[in-house]
PDB file of N, H, CA, C and O in Angstrom:
ATOM      1  N   UNK A   1       0.852  -0.880   0.148  1.00  0.00           N
ATOM      2  CA  UNK A   1       0.109   0.025  -0.090  1.00  0.00           C
ATOM      3  C   UNK A   1       0.714   1.194   0.174  1.00  0.00           C
ATOM      4  O   UNK A   1       1.111   1.457   1.309  1.00  0.00           O
ATOM      5  N   UNK A   2       0.912   2.414  -1.332  1.00  0.00           N
ATOM      6  H   UNK A   2       0.589   2.201  -2.254  1.00  0.00           H
ATOM      7  CA  UNK A   2       1.811   3.195  -1.214  1.00  0.00           C
ATOM      8  C   UNK A   2       1.706   4.151   0.012  1.00  0.00           C
ATOM      9  O   UNK A   2       0.951   3.743   0.895  1.00  0.00           O
ATOM     10  N   UNK A   3       2.423   5.547   0.273  1.00  0.00           N
ATOM     11  H   UNK A   3       3.036   5.879  -0.444  1.00  0.00           H
ATOM     12  CA  UNK A   3       2.448   6.170   1.373  1.00  0.00           C
ATOM     13  C   UNK A   3       1.691   7.197   0.832  1.00  0.00           C
ATOM     14  O   UNK A   3       1.911   7.308  -0.374  1.00  0.00           O
ATOM     15  N   UNK A   4       1.034   7.842   1.183  1.00  0.00           N
ATOM     16  H   UNK A   4       0.856   7.752   2.163  1.00  0.00           H
ATOM     17  CA  UNK A   4       0.900   9.511   0.000  1.00  0.00           C
ATOM     18  C   UNK A   4       1.683  10.629   1.070  1.00  0.00           C
ATOM     19  O   UNK A   4       1.507  11.831   0.869  1.00  0.00           O
ATOM     20  N   UNK A   5       2.669  10.107   2.366  1.00  0.00           N
ATOM     21  H   UNK A   5       2.812   9.130   2.529  1.00  0.00           H
ATOM     22  CA  UNK A   5       3.031  11.509   2.633  1.00  0.00           C
ATOM     23  C   UNK A   5       4.275  11.148   2.159  1.00  0.00           C
ATOM     24  O   UNK A   5       5.013  12.120   2.320  1.00  0.00           O
ATOM     25  N   UNK A   6       5.138   9.821   1.428  1.00  0.00           N
ATOM     26  H   UNK A   6       4.539   9.032   1.297  1.00  0.00           H
ATOM     27  CA  UNK A   6       6.197   9.823   1.743  1.00  0.00           C
ATOM     28  C   UNK A   6       6.815  10.937  -0.139  1.00  0.00           C
ATOM     29  O   UNK A   6       7.855  11.595  -0.125  1.00  0.00           O
ATOM     30  N   UNK A   7       6.091  10.873  -1.176  1.00  0.00           N
ATOM     31  H   UNK A   7       5.245  10.339  -1.188  1.00  0.00           H
ATOM     32  CA  UNK A   7       6.307  12.027  -1.514  1.00  0.00           C
ATOM     33  C   UNK A   7       5.322  13.192  -2.119  1.00  0.00           C
ATOM     34  O   UNK A   7       4.654  13.223  -3.152  1.00  0.00           O
ATOM     35  N   UNK A   8       5.490  14.067  -1.132  1.00  0.00           N
ATOM     36  H   UNK A   8       6.032  14.041  -0.292  1.00  0.00           H
ATOM     37  CA  UNK A   8       4.625  15.409  -1.253  1.00  0.00           C
ATOM     38  C   UNK A   8       4.399  16.411  -2.277  1.00  0.00           C
ATOM     39  O   UNK A   8       3.488  17.229  -2.406  1.00  0.00           O
ATOM     40  N   UNK A   9       5.797  16.083  -3.228  1.00  0.00           N
ATOM     41  H   UNK A   9       6.537  15.419  -3.123  1.00  0.00           H
ATOM     42  CA  UNK A   9       5.754  16.881  -4.209  1.00  0.00           C
ATOM     43  C   UNK A   9       5.550  16.128  -5.753  1.00  0.00           C
ATOM     44  O   UNK A   9       5.947  16.666  -6.787  1.00  0.00           O
ATOM     45  N   UNK A  10       4.924  14.909  -5.723  1.00  0.00           N
ATOM     46  H   UNK A  10       4.603  14.472  -4.883  1.00  0.00           H
ATOM     47  CA  UNK A  10       4.026  14.057  -6.367  1.00  0.00           C
ATOM     48  C   UNK A  10       3.022  14.973  -6.521  1.00  0.00           C
ATOM     49  O   UNK A  10       2.982  15.743  -7.481  1.00  0.00           O
ATOM     50  N   UNK A  11       2.118  14.944  -5.549  1.00  0.00           N
ATOM     51  H   UNK A  11       2.151  14.318  -4.770  1.00  0.00           H
ATOM     52  CA  UNK A  11       1.159  15.297  -5.932  1.00  0.00           C
ATOM     53  C   UNK A  11       0.873  16.677  -6.211  1.00  0.00           C
ATOM     54  O   UNK A  11      -0.198  16.870  -6.786  1.00  0.00           O
ATOM     55  N   UNK A  12       1.553  17.651  -5.948  1.00  0.00           N
ATOM     56  H   UNK A  12       2.423  17.493  -5.481  1.00  0.00           H
ATOM     57  CA  UNK A  12       1.605  19.038  -6.695  1.00  0.00           C
ATOM     58  C   UNK A  12       2.429  18.789  -8.079  1.00  0.00           C
ATOM     59  O   UNK A  12       2.188  19.683  -8.891  1.00  0.00           O
ATOM     60  N   UNK A  13       3.036  18.131  -8.397  1.00  0.00           N
ATOM     61  H   UNK A  13       3.232  17.405  -7.738  1.00  0.00           H
ATOM     62  CA  UNK A  13       3.499  17.958 -10.221  1.00  0.00           C
ATOM     63  C   UNK A  13       2.052  16.942 -10.374  1.00  0.00           C
ATOM     64  O   UNK A  13       1.492  17.486 -11.325  1.00  0.00           O
ATOM     65  N   UNK A  14       1.431  16.129 -10.080  1.00  0.00           N
ATOM     66  H   UNK A  14       1.886  15.687  -9.307  1.00  0.00           H
ATOM     67  CA  UNK A  14       0.187  15.481 -10.559  1.00  0.00           C
ATOM     68  C   UNK A  14      -1.052  16.152 -10.902  1.00  0.00           C
ATOM     69  O   UNK A  14      -1.727  15.984 -11.918  1.00  0.00           O
ATOM     70  N   UNK A  15      -1.336  17.191  -9.603  1.00  0.00           N
ATOM     71  H   UNK A  15      -0.788  17.327  -8.778  1.00  0.00           H
ATOM     72  CA  UNK A  15      -2.134  18.277  -9.819  1.00  0.00           C
ATOM     73  C   UNK A  15      -1.996  19.246 -10.817  1.00  0.00           C
ATOM     74  O   UNK A  15      -2.910  19.520 -11.595  1.00  0.00           O
ATOM     75  N   UNK A  16      -0.915  19.767 -10.831  1.00  0.00           N
ATOM     76  H   UNK A  16      -0.173  19.544 -10.200  1.00  0.00           H
ATOM     77  CA  UNK A  16      -0.159  20.738 -12.250  1.00  0.00           C
ATOM     78  C   UNK A  16      -0.761  20.752 -13.318  1.00  0.00           C
ATOM     79  O   UNK A  16      -1.490  21.507 -13.963  1.00  0.00           O
ATOM     80  N   UNK A  17       0.025  19.007 -13.436  1.00  0.00           N
ATOM     81  H   UNK A  17       0.617  18.394 -12.913  1.00  0.00           H
ATOM     82  CA  UNK A  17      -0.102  18.186 -14.716  1.00  0.00           C
ATOM     83  C   UNK A  17      -1.281  18.142 -15.249  1.00  0.00           C
ATOM     84  O   UNK A  17      -1.627  18.779 -16.244  1.00  0.00           O
ATOM     85  N   UNK A  18      -2.122  17.203 -14.454  1.00  0.00           N
ATOM     86  H   UNK A  18      -1.842  16.685 -13.645  1.00  0.00           H
ATOM     87  CA  UNK A  18      -3.621  17.398 -14.914  1.00  0.00           C
ATOM     88  C   UNK A  18      -4.246  18.463 -15.467  1.00  0.00           C
ATOM     89  O   UNK A  18      -5.045  18.378 -16.400  1.00  0.00           O
ATOM     90  N   UNK A  19      -3.797  19.815 -14.738  1.00  0.00           N
ATOM     91  H   UNK A  19      -3.148  19.883 -13.980  1.00  0.00           H
ATOM     92  CA  UNK A  19      -4.876  20.998 -14.759  1.00  0.00           C
ATOM     93  C   UNK A  19      -4.337  21.740 -15.818  1.00  0.00           C
ATOM     94  O   UNK A  19      -5.007  22.589 -16.405  1.00  0.00           O
ATOM     95  N   UNK A  20      -2.629  21.361 -16.242  1.00  0.00           N
ATOM     96  H   UNK A  20      -2.084  20.671 -15.766  1.00  0.00           H
ATOM     97  CA  UNK A  20      -2.379  22.658 -17.283  1.00  0.00           C
ATOM     98  C   UNK A  20      -2.993  21.259 -18.711  1.00  0.00           C
ATOM     99  O   UNK A  20      -3.493  21.532 -19.802  1.00  0.00           O
ATOM    100  N   UNK A  21      -2.767  20.156 -18.265  1.00  0.00           N
ATOM    101  H   UNK A  21      -2.361  19.935 -17.378  1.00  0.00           H
ATOM    102  CA  UNK A  21      -3.529  19.361 -19.993  1.00  0.00           C
ATOM    103  C   UNK A  21      -4.607  19.469 -20.439  1.00  0.00           C
ATOM    104  O   UNK A  21      -4.989  19.263 -21.590  1.00  0.00           O
ATOM    105  N   UNK A  22      -5.602  20.061 -18.845  1.00  0.00           N
ATOM    106  H   UNK A  22      -5.291  20.228 -17.909  1.00  0.00           H
ATOM    107  CA  UNK A  22      -7.267  19.988 -18.962  1.00  0.00           C
ATOM    108  C   UNK A  22      -6.987  21.596 -19.713  1.00  0.00           C
ATOM    109  O   UNK A  22      -7.449  21.539 -20.853  1.00  0.00           O
ATOM    110  N   UNK A  23      -6.545  22.611 -19.507  1.00  0.00           N
ATOM    111  H   UNK A  23      -6.170  22.657 -18.582  1.00  0.00           H
ATOM    112  CA  UNK A  23      -6.095  24.020 -20.147  1.00  0.00           C
ATOM    113  C   UNK A  23      -6.068  23.526 -21.498  1.00  0.00           C
ATOM    114  O   UNK A  23      -7.005  23.749 -22.265  1.00  0.00           O
ATOM    115  N   UNK A  24      -5.024  22.852 -21.844  1.00  0.00           N
ATOM    116  H   UNK A  24      -4.263  22.671 -21.221  1.00  0.00           H
ATOM    117  CA  UNK A  24      -4.170  22.368 -23.545  1.00  0.00           C
ATOM    118  C   UNK A  24      -5.418  22.212 -24.172  1.00  0.00           C
ATOM    119  O   UNK A  24      -5.867  23.208 -24.739  1.00  0.00           O
ATOM    120  N   UNK A  25      -6.245  20.899 -24.196  1.00  0.00           N
ATOM    121  H   UNK A  25      -5.880  20.090 -23.736  1.00  0.00           H
ATOM    122  CA  UNK A  25      -7.135  20.675 -24.505  1.00  0.00           C
ATOM    123  C   UNK A  25      -8.858  21.189 -24.592  1.00  0.00           C
ATOM    124  O   UNK A  25      -9.703  20.942 -25.452  1.00  0.00           O
ATOM    125  N   UNK A  26      -8.942  21.942 -23.404  1.00  0.00           N
ATOM    126  H   UNK A  26      -8.256  22.143 -22.705  1.00  0.00           H
ATOM    127  CA  UNK A  26      -9.627  23.302 -23.408  1.00  0.00           C
ATOM    128  C   UNK A  26      -9.303  23.588 -25.491  1.00  0.00           C
ATOM    129  O   UNK A  26      -9.602  23.208 -26.623  1.00  0.00           O
ATOM    130  N   UNK A  27      -8.451  24.583 -24.637  1.00  0.00           N
ATOM    131  H   UNK A  27      -8.208  24.892 -23.717  1.00  0.00           H
ATOM    132  CA  UNK A  27      -7.898  25.588 -26.043  1.00  0.00           C
ATOM    133  C   UNK A  27      -7.959  24.497 -27.000  1.00  0.00           C
ATOM    134  O   UNK A  27      -9.010  24.756 -27.584  1.00  0.00           O
ATOM    135  N   UNK A  28      -7.674  23.848 -27.324  1.00  0.00           N
ATOM    136  H   UNK A  28      -6.819  23.638 -26.849  1.00  0.00           H
ATOM    137  CA  UNK A  28      -7.778  23.206 -28.618  1.00  0.00           C
ATOM    138  C   UNK A  28      -9.309  22.529 -29.287  1.00  0.00           C
ATOM    139  O   UNK A  28      -9.557  22.008 -30.375  1.00  0.00           O
ATOM    140  N   UNK A  29     -10.155  22.816 -28.076  1.00  0.00           N
ATOM    141  H   UNK A  29      -9.954  23.239 -27.193  1.00  0.00           H
ATOM    142  CA  UNK A  29     -11.605  22.490 -28.484  1.00  0.00           C
ATOM    143  C   UNK A  29     -12.284  23.609 -28.673  1.00  0.00           C
ATOM    144  O   UNK A  29     -13.279  23.543 -29.394  1.00  0.00           O
ATOM    145  N   UNK A  30     -11.910  24.880 -28.079  1.00  0.00           N
ATOM    146  H   UNK A  30     -11.102  24.933 -27.493  1.00  0.00           H
ATOM    147  CA  UNK A  30     -12.476  26.367 -28.268  1.00  0.00           C
ATOM    148  C   UNK A  30     -11.710  26.603 -30.063  1.00  0.00           C
ATOM    149  O   UNK A  30     -12.187  27.205 -31.025  1.00  0.00           O
ATOM    150  N   UNK A  31     -10.845  26.108 -29.975  1.00  0.00           N
ATOM    151  H   UNK A  31     -10.458  25.619 -29.194  1.00  0.00           H
ATOM    152  CA  UNK A  31     -10.290  26.605 -31.567  1.00  0.00           C
ATOM    153  C   UNK A  31     -10.770  26.148 -32.703  1.00  0.00           C
ATOM    154  O   UNK A  31     -10.882  26.609 -33.839  1.00  0.00           O
ATOM    155  N   UNK A  32     -11.062  25.038 -32.125  1.00  0.00           N
ATOM    156  H   UNK A  32     -10.970  24.663 -31.202  1.00  0.00           H
ATOM    157  CA  UNK A  32     -12.111  24.232 -33.587  1.00  0.00           C
ATOM    158  C   UNK A  32     -13.149  24.649 -33.506  1.00  0.00           C
ATOM    159  O   UNK A  32     -13.736  24.660 -34.587  1.00  0.00           O
ATOM    160  N   UNK A  33     -13.834  25.119 -32.480  1.00  0.00           N
ATOM    161  H   UNK A  33     -13.356  25.111 -31.601  1.00  0.00           H
ATOM    162  CA  UNK A  33     -15.461  25.698 -32.321  1.00  0.00           C
ATOM    163  C   UNK A  33     -15.218  26.861 -33.097  1.00  0.00           C
ATOM    164  O   UNK A  33     -15.649  26.963 -34.245  1.00  0.00           O
ATOM    165  N   UNK A  34     -14.436  27.898 -32.435  1.00  0.00           N
ATOM    166  H   UNK A  34     -14.086  27.815 -31.502  1.00  0.00           H
ATOM    167  CA  UNK A  34     -14.199  29.377 -33.471  1.00  0.00           C
ATOM    168  C   UNK A  34     -13.929  29.012 -34.793  1.00  0.00           C
ATOM    169  O   UNK A  34     -14.763  29.577 -35.501  1.00  0.00           O
ATOM    170  N   UNK A  35     -13.155  28.329 -35.473  1.00  0.00           N
ATOM    171  H   UNK A  35     -12.477  27.870 -34.898  1.00  0.00           H
ATOM    172  CA  UNK A  35     -12.915  27.908 -36.836  1.00  0.00           C
ATOM    173  C   UNK A  35     -13.946  27.231 -36.955  1.00  0.00           C
ATOM    174  O   UNK A  35     -14.683  28.217 -36.953  1.00  0.00           O
ATOM    175  N   UNK A  36     -14.726  26.299 -37.070  1.00  0.00           N
ATOM    176  H   UNK A  36     -14.127  25.497 -37.071  1.00  0.00           H
ATOM    177  CA  UNK A  36     -15.822  25.719 -37.469  1.00  0.00           C
ATOM    178  C   UNK A  36     -16.675  27.071 -37.682  1.00  0.00           C
ATOM    179  O   UNK A  36     -16.859  27.500 -38.821  1.00  0.00           O
ATOM    180  N   UNK A  37     -17.154  27.684 -36.620  1.00  0.00           N
ATOM    181  H   UNK A  37     -17.004  27.335 -35.694  1.00  0.00           H
ATOM    182  CA  UNK A  37     -18.069  28.910 -36.669  1.00  0.00           C
ATOM    183  C   UNK A  37     -17.617  30.370 -37.454  1.00  0.00           C
ATOM    184  O   UNK A  37     -18.336  31.369 -37.471  1.00  0.00           O
ATOM    185  N   UNK A  38     -16.661  30.300 -37.911  1.00  0.00           N
ATOM    186  H   UNK A  38     -16.077  29.488 -37.898  1.00  0.00           H
ATOM    187  CA  UNK A  38     -15.726  31.339 -38.995  1.00  0.00           C
ATOM    188  C   UNK A  38     -15.863  30.882 -40.228  1.00  0.00           C
ATOM    189  O   UNK A  38     -15.747  31.653 -41.181  1.00  0.00           O
ATOM    190  N   UNK A  39     -16.179  29.316 -40.426  1.00  0.00           N
ATOM    191  H   UNK A  39     -16.273  28.690 -39.651  1.00  0.00           H
ATOM    192  CA  UNK A  39     -16.302  28.561 -42.020  1.00  0.00           C
ATOM    193  C   UNK A  39     -17.940  28.732 -42.048  1.00  0.00           C
ATOM    194  O   UNK A  39     -18.231  29.365 -43.063  1.00  0.00           O
ATOM    195  N   UNK A  40     -18.720  28.503 -41.540  1.00  0.00           N
ATOM    196  H   UNK A  40     -18.484  27.988 -40.715  1.00  0.00           H
ATOM    197  CA  UNK A  40     -20.016  28.249 -41.214  1.00  0.00           C
ATOM    198  C   UNK A  40     -20.330  30.042 -41.585  1.00  0.00           C
ATOM    199  O   UNK A  40     -20.732  30.185 -42.740  1.00  0.00           O
ATOM    200  N   UNK A  41     -20.221  31.171 -40.902  1.00  0.00           N
ATOM    201  H   UNK A  41     -19.894  31.054 -39.965  1.00  0.00           H
ATOM    202  CA  UNK A  41     -20.866  32.153 -41.320  1.00  0.00           C
ATOM    203  C   UNK A  41     -19.674  33.017 -42.498  1.00  0.00           C
ATOM    204  O   UNK A  41     -19.688  34.234 -42.686  1.00  0.00           O
ATOM    205  N   UNK A  42     -19.169  32.505 -42.852  1.00  0.00           N
ATOM    206  H   UNK A  42     -19.158  31.516 -42.699  1.00  0.00           H
ATOM    207  CA  UNK A  42     -18.631  32.914 -44.269  1.00  0.00           C
ATOM    208  C   UNK A  42     -19.621  32.096 -45.378  1.00  0.00           C
ATOM    209  O   UNK A  42     -20.065  32.644 -46.388  1.00  0.00           O
ATOM    210  N   UNK A  43     -19.919  30.506 -44.959  1.00  0.00           N
ATOM    211  H   UNK A  43     -19.558  30.061 -44.139  1.00  0.00           H
ATOM    212  CA  UNK A  43     -20.652  30.171 -46.243  1.00  0.00           C
ATOM    213  C   UNK A  43     -22.633  30.745 -45.751  1.00  0.00           C
ATOM    214  O   UNK A  43     -23.586  30.212 -46.321  1.00  0.00           O
ATOM    215  N   UNK A  44     -22.762  31.502 -45.002  1.00  0.00           N
ATOM    216  H   UNK A  44     -21.988  31.934 -44.539  1.00  0.00           H
ATOM    217  CA  UNK A  44     -23.563  31.779 -45.069  1.00  0.00           C
ATOM    218  C   UNK A  44     -23.944  33.477 -45.758  1.00  0.00           C
ATOM    219  O   UNK A  44     -24.947  33.988 -46.256  1.00  0.00           O
ATOM    220  N   UNK A  45     -22.749  33.879 -45.501  1.00  0.00           N
ATOM    221  H   UNK A  45     -21.934  33.464 -45.097  1.00  0.00           H
ATOM    222  CA  UNK A  45     -22.914  35.582 -45.837  1.00  0.00           C
ATOM    223  C   UNK A  45     -22.713  35.495 -47.628  1.00  0.00           C
ATOM    224  O   UNK A  45     -22.584  36.530 -48.282  1.00  0.00           O
ATOM    225  N   UNK A  46     -22.709  34.035 -48.316  1.00  0.00           N
ATOM    226  H   UNK A  46     -22.813  33.195 -47.785  1.00  0.00           H
ATOM    227  CA  UNK A  46     -22.418  34.373 -49.613  1.00  0.00           C
ATOM    228  C   UNK A  46     -21.030  35.061 -49.946  1.00  0.00           C
ATOM    229  O   UNK A  46     -20.782  35.098 -51.151  1.00  0.00           O
ATOM    230  N   UNK A  47     -20.169  35.560 -49.183  1.00  0.00           N
ATOM    231  H   UNK A  47     -20.370  35.529 -48.204  1.00  0.00           H
ATOM    232  CA  UNK A  47     -18.393  36.077 -49.291  1.00  0.00           C
ATOM    233  C   UNK A  47     -17.658  34.785 -49.907  1.00  0.00           C
ATOM    234  O   UNK A  47     -16.438  34.885 -50.029  1.00  0.00           O
ATOM    235  N   UNK A  48     -18.396  33.328 -50.393  1.00  0.00           N
ATOM    236  H   UNK A  48     -19.388  33.247 -50.293  1.00  0.00           H
ATOM    237  CA  UNK A  48     -17.439  32.499 -50.400  1.00  0.00           C
ATOM    238  C   UNK A  48     -16.931  32.960 -52.026  1.00  0.00           C
ATOM    239  O   UNK A  48     -15.785  33.180 -52.418  1.00  0.00           O
ATOM    240  N   UNK A  49     -18.186  33.013 -52.767  1.00  0.00           N
ATOM    241  H   UNK A  49     -19.117  32.835 -52.448  1.00  0.00           H
ATOM    242  CA  UNK A  49     -18.106  33.407 -54.686  1.00  0.00           C
ATOM    243  C   UNK A  49     -17.321  34.718 -55.001  1.00  0.00           C
ATOM    244  O   UNK A  49     -16.900  35.028 -56.115  1.00  0.00           O
ATOM    245  N   UNK A  50     -17.156  35.620 -53.572  1.00  0.00           N
ATOM    246  H   UNK A  50     -17.498  35.368 -52.666  1.00  0.00           H
ATOM    247  CA  UNK A  50     -16.656  37.104 -54.466  1.00  0.00           C
ATOM    248  C   UNK A  50     -14.853  36.812 -54.177  1.00  0.00           C
ATOM    249  O   UNK A  50     -14.352  36.167 -53.256  1.00  0.00           O
ATOM    250  N   UNK A  51     -14.219  37.465 -55.204  1.00  0.00           N
ATOM    251  H   UNK A  51     -14.625  37.989 -55.953  1.00  0.00           H
ATOM    252  CA  UNK A  51     -13.031  37.655 -55.518  1.00  0.00           C
ATOM    253  C   UNK A  51     -12.662  38.466 -54.088  1.00  0.00           C
ATOM    254  O   UNK A  51     -13.351  39.025 -53.235  1.00  0.00           O
ATOM    255  N   UNK A  52     -11.335  38.260 -54.253  1.00  0.00           N
ATOM    256  H   UNK A  52     -10.775  37.806 -54.946  1.00  0.00           H
ATOM    257  CA  UNK A  52     -10.541  39.084 -53.271  1.00  0.00           C
ATOM    258  C   UNK A  52     -10.508  40.828 -53.629  1.00  0.00           C
ATOM    259  O   UNK A  52     -10.340  41.720 -52.797  1.00  0.00           O
ATOM    260  N   UNK A  53     -10.704  40.983 -55.002  1.00  0.00           N
ATOM    261  H   UNK A  53     -10.841  40.258 -55.678  1.00  0.00           H
ATOM    262  CA  UNK A  53     -11.299  42.418 -55.422  1.00  0.00           C
ATOM    263  C   UNK A  53     -12.490  42.719 -54.938  1.00  0.00           C
ATOM    264  O   UNK A  53     -12.716  43.569 -54.077  1.00  0.00           O
ATOM    265  N   UNK A  54     -13.299  42.003 -55.502  1.00  0.00           N
ATOM    266  H   UNK A  54     -13.115  41.312 -56.202  1.00  0.00           H
ATOM    267  CA  UNK A  54     -14.537  42.576 -54.648  1.00  0.00           C
ATOM    268  C   UNK A  54     -14.862  42.605 -53.216  1.00  0.00           C
ATOM    269  O   UNK A  54     -15.499  43.583 -52.826  1.00  0.00           O
ATOM    270  N   UNK A  55     -14.632  41.971 -52.620  1.00  0.00           N
ATOM    271  H   UNK A  55     -14.114  41.176 -52.937  1.00  0.00           H
ATOM    272  CA  UNK A  55     -14.567  41.683 -51.099  1.00  0.00           C
ATOM    273  C   UNK A  55     -13.818  43.405 -50.654  1.00  0.00           C
ATOM    274  O   UNK A  55     -14.510  44.103 -49.913  1.00  0.00           O
ATOM    275  N   UNK A  56     -12.575  43.925 -51.091  1.00  0.00           N
ATOM    276  H   UNK A  56     -12.012  43.358 -51.693  1.00  0.00           H
ATOM    277  CA  UNK A  56     -12.486  44.817 -51.041  1.00  0.00           C
ATOM    278  C   UNK A  56     -13.700  46.379 -51.305  1.00  0.00           C
ATOM    279  O   UNK A  56     -14.011  47.377 -50.656  1.00  0.00           O
ATOM    280  N   UNK A  57     -14.000  45.854 -52.466  1.00  0.00           N
ATOM    281  H   UNK A  57     -13.747  45.043 -52.994  1.00  0.00           H
ATOM    282  CA  UNK A  57     -14.810  46.837 -53.123  1.00  0.00           C
ATOM    283  C   UNK A  57     -15.539  46.819 -51.678  1.00  0.00           C
ATOM    284  O   UNK A  57     -15.131  47.541 -50.768  1.00  0.00           O
ATOM    285  N   UNK A  58     -16.555  46.019 -51.537  1.00  0.00           N
ATOM    286  H   UNK A  58     -16.886  45.433 -52.276  1.00  0.00           H
ATOM    287  CA  UNK A  58     -17.829  45.985 -50.882  1.00  0.00           C
ATOM    288  C   UNK A  58     -16.945  46.292 -49.648  1.00  0.00           C
ATOM    289  O   UNK A  58     -17.825  46.822 -48.969  1.00  0.00           O
ATOM    290  N   UNK A  59     -15.998  46.336 -48.978  1.00  0.00           N
ATOM    291  H   UNK A  59     -15.283  45.906 -49.529  1.00  0.00           H
ATOM    292  CA  UNK A  59     -15.728  46.955 -47.725  1.00  0.00           C
ATOM    293  C   UNK A  59     -15.734  48.051 -47.644  1.00  0.00           C
ATOM    294  O   UNK A  59     -16.211  48.714 -46.723  1.00  0.00           O
ATOM    295  N   UNK A  60     -14.951  48.609 -49.050  1.00  0.00           N
ATOM    296  H   UNK A  60     -14.564  48.071 -49.799  1.00  0.00           H
ATOM    297  CA  UNK A  60     -15.025  50.166 -49.505  1.00  0.00           C
ATOM    298  C   UNK A  60     -16.309  51.137 -49.379  1.00  0.00           C
ATOM    299  O   UNK A  60     -16.550  52.294 -49.037  1.00  0.00           O
ATOM    300  N   UNK A  61     -16.967  50.041 -49.836  1.00  0.00           N
ATOM    301  H   UNK A  61     -16.771  49.100 -50.114  1.00  0.00           H
ATOM    302  CA  UNK A  61     -18.336  51.097 -50.064  1.00  0.00           C
ATOM    303  C   UNK A  61     -19.202  50.990 -48.635  1.00  0.00           C
ATOM    304  O   UNK A  61     -19.862  51.916 -48.164  1.00  0.00           O
ATOM    305  N   UNK A  62     -19.047  49.582 -48.017  1.00  0.00           N
ATOM    306  H   UNK A  62     -18.510  48.830 -48.400  1.00  0.00           H
ATOM    307  CA  UNK A  62     -19.492  49.915 -46.872  1.00  0.00           C
ATOM    308  C   UNK A  62     -19.129  51.180 -45.872  1.00  0.00           C
ATOM    309  O   UNK A  62     -19.887  52.039 -45.422  1.00  0.00           O
ATOM    310  N   UNK A  63     -17.518  50.976 -45.651  1.00  0.00           N
ATOM    311  H   UNK A  63     -16.902  50.278 -46.017  1.00  0.00           H
ATOM    312  CA  UNK A  63     -16.911  52.363 -44.898  1.00  0.00           C
ATOM    313  C   UNK A  63     -17.383  53.722 -45.577  1.00  0.00           C
ATOM    314  O   UNK A  63     -17.477  54.632 -44.753  1.00  0.00           O
ATOM    315  N   UNK A  64     -17.711  54.086 -46.921  1.00  0.00           N
ATOM    316  H   UNK A  64     -17.635  53.347 -47.590  1.00  0.00           H
ATOM    317  CA  UNK A  64     -18.495  54.820 -47.144  1.00  0.00           C
ATOM    318  C   UNK A  64     -19.429  55.458 -46.920  1.00  0.00           C
ATOM    319  O   UNK A  64     -19.471  56.685 -47.001  1.00  0.00           O
ATOM    320  N   UNK A  65     -20.453  54.632 -46.561  1.00  0.00           N
ATOM    321  H   UNK A  65     -20.420  53.635 -46.496  1.00  0.00           H
ATOM    322  CA  UNK A  65     -21.926  54.618 -46.421  1.00  0.00           C
ATOM    323  C   UNK A  65     -21.701  54.388 -45.176  1.00  0.00           C
ATOM    324  O   UNK A  65     -22.740  54.956 -44.839  1.00  0.00           O
ATOM    325  N   UNK A  66     -21.140  53.965 -43.919  1.00  0.00           N
ATOM    326  H   UNK A  66     -20.296  53.504 -44.194  1.00  0.00           H
ATOM    327  CA  UNK A  66     -21.089  54.264 -42.853  1.00  0.00           C
ATOM    328  C   UNK A  66     -20.271  55.862 -42.246  1.00  0.00           C
ATOM    329  O   UNK A  66     -20.339  56.219 -41.070  1.00  0.00           O
ATOM    330  N   UNK A  67     -19.663  56.509 -43.147  1.00  0.00           N
ATOM    331  H   UNK A  67     -19.608  56.219 -44.103  1.00  0.00           H
ATOM    332  CA  UNK A  67     -18.743  58.011 -42.880  1.00  0.00           C
ATOM    333  C   UNK A  67     -20.190  59.149 -43.074  1.00  0.00           C
ATOM    334  O   UNK A  67     -21.084  58.882 -43.877  1.00  0.00           O
ATOM    335  N   UNK A  68     -20.212  60.386 -42.217  1.00  0.00           N
ATOM    336  H   UNK A  68     -19.486  60.602 -41.564  1.00  0.00           H
ATOM    337  CA  UNK A  68     -20.560  61.389 -41.937  1.00  0.00           C
ATOM    338  C   UNK A  68     -20.504  62.093 -42.549  1.00  0.00           C
ATOM    339  O   UNK A  68     -20.120  61.459 -43.531  1.00  0.00           O
ATOM    340  N   UNK A  69     -20.586  63.186 -42.900  1.00  0.00           N
ATOM    341  H   UNK A  69     -20.898  63.701 -42.102  1.00  0.00           H
ATOM    342  CA  UNK A  69     -20.533  64.295 -43.563  1.00  0.00           C
ATOM    343  C   UNK A  69     -19.541  65.357 -42.515  1.00  0.00           C
ATOM    344  O   UNK A  69     -19.294  66.512 -42.864  1.00  0.00           O
TER     345      UNK A  69
END
C-alpha cells in the first residue's frame, strides 16, 4: 500500500500536470469551435463566391456608407 506522505511533491506535480493538460485540451476544443463557426458564417454570408477584389470593393462601399459628412 503506497504512503501518500512519502512524496508530497508528486501530488503537486500531478495536480499541475492535470490542470495544464486540461487547459490545453480546452484551448484546442475552443479553437476548433471558433474556426468552424467562422467557416459556417462565411458560407452563410455568401462571400465565398466573391473574388478578393470584389470583397475589397464591398468593404470600401460599406465604409463610405458609414461615414458621416
